[in-house]
C-alpha positions as CSV (number, residue, x, y, z in Angstrom):
1,X,-83.5,-41.5,-31.9
2,X,-87.4,-41.2,-31.7
3,X,-89.5,-38.0,-30.6
4,X,-90.1,-39.8,-27.3
5,X,-86.4,-40.2,-26.5
6,X,-85.5,-36.7,-27.4
7,X,-88.1,-35.0,-25.8
8,X,-87.3,-37.0,-22.3
9,X,-83.3,-36.2,-22.9
10,X,-84.7,-32.5,-23.2
11,X,-87.0,-32.7,-19.9
12,X,-83.6,-34.1,-18.3
13,X,-81.2,-31.4,-19.9
14,X,-83.4,-28.9,-18.8
15,X,-83.4,-30.2,-14.8
16,X,-80.0,-30.5,-14.8
17,X,-79.7,-27.3,-15.7
18,X,-81.6,-25.9,-13.5
19,X,-80.6,-28.1,-10.7
20,X,-77.2,-26.5,-11.3
21,X,-78.6,-23.0,-11.5
22,X,-80.6,-23.0,-8.5
23,X,-77.5,-25.2,-6.5
24,X,-75.3,-22.1,-7.3
25,X,-77.7,-19.5,-6.3
26,X,-78.1,-20.7,-3.1
27,X,-74.2,-21.4,-2.5
28,X,-73.7,-18.0,-2.8
29,X,-76.5,-17.4,0.5
30,X,-74.7,-20.4,1.7
31,X,-70.9,-19.1,1.5
32,X,-71.4,-15.6,2.7
33,X,-73.8,-16.7,5.5
34,X,-71.0,-19.1,7.0
35,X,-68.4,-16.4,6.1
36,X,-70.4,-14.3,8.2
37,X,-70.9,-17.3,11.1
38,X,-74.4,-17.6,10.4
39,X,-75.7,-20.5,11.3
40,X,-77.1,-22.6,8.3
41,X,-79.2,-24.8,9.6
42,X,-80.0,-26.9,5.4
43,X,-78.3,-26.6,2.7
44,X,-80.9,-28.6,0.3
45,X,-80.7,-29.8,-3.5
46,X,-84.2,-29.6,-4.7
47,X,-87.3,-29.3,-2.5
48,X,-89.9,-31.7,-0.7
49,X,-88.9,-34.5,1.5
50,X,-85.3,-35.9,2.4
51,X,-84.2,-38.5,0.2
52,X,-80.6,-38.4,1.8
53,X,-78.0,-36.5,3.1
54,X,-75.5,-35.8,5.5
55,X,-75.3,-33.7,9.2
56,X,-72.3,-32.0,9.3
57,X,-72.3,-29.4,13.0
58,X,-75.2,-27.7,12.6
59,X,-76.1,-27.9,8.7
60,X,-77.6,-31.0,7.1
61,X,-76.6,-31.2,3.4
62,X,-79.8,-33.0,1.5
63,X,-80.9,-34.3,-1.2
64,X,-85.0,-33.6,-1.2
65,X,-87.4,-35.5,-3.6
66,X,-88.7,-32.7,-6.6
67,X,-85.4,-31.7,-8.1
68,X,-86.1,-28.5,-9.7
69,X,-84.6,-25.8,-7.2
70,X,-82.9,-25.9,-3.9
71,X,-83.0,-23.6,-1.0
72,X,-80.9,-22.6,2.6
73,X,-82.5,-22.6,5.7
74,X,-80.8,-20.0,7.8
75,X,-80.5,-19.9,11.9
76,X,-83.4,-17.6,13.1
77,X,-84.5,-17.1,9.6
78,X,-88.7,-18.1,9.9
79,X,-90.0,-16.4,7.3
80,X,-90.4,-19.8,5.2
81,X,-91.5,-21.9,8.0
82,X,-94.6,-23.4,6.8
83,X,-92.3,-24.7,3.6
84,X,-88.8,-25.7,5.6
85,X,-90.2,-26.8,9.0
86,X,-89.1,-25.2,12.1
87,X,-86.3,-24.1,12.9
88,X,-83.6,-25.1,15.9
89,X,-85.1,-23.3,19.5
90,X,-81.7,-23.0,20.9
91,X,-79.4,-20.8,18.2
92,X,-77.2,-18.6,20.3
93,X,-78.2,-14.5,19.2
94,X,-74.3,-14.5,17.6
95,X,-75.6,-16.5,15.2
96,X,-79.1,-15.9,14.3
97,X,-79.4,-14.3,10.5
98,X,-82.1,-12.2,12.4
99,X,-80.9,-10.4,14.7
100,X,-77.9,-9.6,12.5
101,X,-77.0,-5.9,11.3
102,X,-78.8,-4.7,8.3
103,X,-76.0,-4.7,5.7
104,X,-75.1,-8.7,6.9
105,X,-78.5,-9.2,5.9
106,X,-78.7,-7.8,2.7
107,X,-75.2,-9.6,1.9
108,X,-76.5,-12.8,2.2
109,X,-79.4,-11.7,0.4
110,X,-77.5,-10.1,-2.4
111,X,-74.6,-13.0,-2.5
112,X,-77.2,-15.6,-4.6
113,X,-78.0,-13.1,-7.6
114,X,-74.2,-12.3,-7.5
115,X,-73.2,-16.0,-7.7
116,X,-75.6,-16.4,-10.7
117,X,-73.5,-12.8,-12.7
118,X,-70.1,-14.5,-11.5
119,X,-71.3,-18.1,-12.8
120,X,-73.2,-16.3,-16.2
121,X,-69.3,-14.5,-16.7
122,X,-67.3,-17.9,-16.0
123,X,-69.0,-19.8,-18.5
124,X,-68.2,-17.9,-21.7
125,X,-64.8,-17.1,-20.0
126,X,-63.7,-20.5,-19.7
127,X,-64.7,-21.2,-22.8
128,X,-63.0,-18.9,-24.3
129,X,-59.8,-19.6,-22.9
130,X,-60.3,-23.5,-23.8
131,X,-61.2,-23.2,-27.5
132,X,-60.0,-19.9,-28.4
133,X,-62.5,-16.7,-30.1
134,X,-62.4,-17.1,-33.9
135,X,-60.7,-13.9,-35.2
136,X,-61.6,-12.7,-38.3
137,X,-58.9,-11.7,-40.9
138,X,-58.0,-8.2,-42.3
139,X,-60.0,-7.6,-45.7
140,X,-57.9,-8.3,-48.4
141,X,-58.9,-5.8,-51.8
142,X,-58.6,-8.1,-54.8
143,X,-59.9,-5.9,-57.7
144,X,-60.5,-2.6,-57.7
145,X,-63.0,0.1,-59.7
146,X,-61.0,1.7,-62.4
147,X,-61.4,5.5,-61.5
148,X,-63.4,4.9,-58.3
149,X,-62.1,6.0,-54.8
150,X,-60.0,3.3,-53.8
151,X,-57.7,3.4,-57.1
152,X,-57.9,7.7,-56.0
153,X,-56.8,7.2,-52.8
154,X,-54.1,5.3,-53.5
155,X,-51.6,1.9,-51.8
156,X,-51.5,4.0,-48.1
157,X,-52.6,1.2,-46.1
158,X,-54.4,-1.4,-48.5
159,X,-53.5,-4.6,-48.9
160,X,-53.8,-5.9,-52.4
161,X,-53.7,-9.7,-53.0
162,X,-51.8,-10.7,-56.1
163,X,-53.4,-13.1,-58.4
164,X,-52.1,-16.4,-59.3
165,X,-53.4,-17.8,-61.9
166,X,-51.4,-21.0,-62.3
167,X,-50.2,-21.4,-58.6
168,X,-52.2,-22.2,-55.8
169,X,-51.5,-20.0,-52.9
170,X,-49.6,-22.1,-49.6
171,X,-51.6,-19.4,-47.2
172,X,-54.7,-20.9,-48.4
């Protein structure tokens, strides 16, 4: 494989992993907002102009041109209006993010980082459950120095391996 091919593969892998991490982060905001019945206007994978997507209910699920991020546009949250565009003007007060109690806004804000932590804990857990965790065997003493502390302490709790000069061990 040439250096150029490995560089391209590295860049594509970086974009894929970053995109997956950002999408999971934004999904955390999205799912908590939906559970609290806050209107979600846009769930976007990527930034920039919309390439394609589907509008279901009040939410536009889209893939945008630049795959290095993503965002969730909540109804009534105009903090990023210059970047995301103006939101809908006809949102009922019960669905607006900015009119929700502070604890609900904090839950929505914390849901993204919490999703990152859950993902960081889940990946090694799944790997350990699929492939197992290597366990080191108990140490085995093969030789003792004569007159040493181990010989003086005696055999209590010590496993000694017998030397077999000619027969191969069936346990190796």
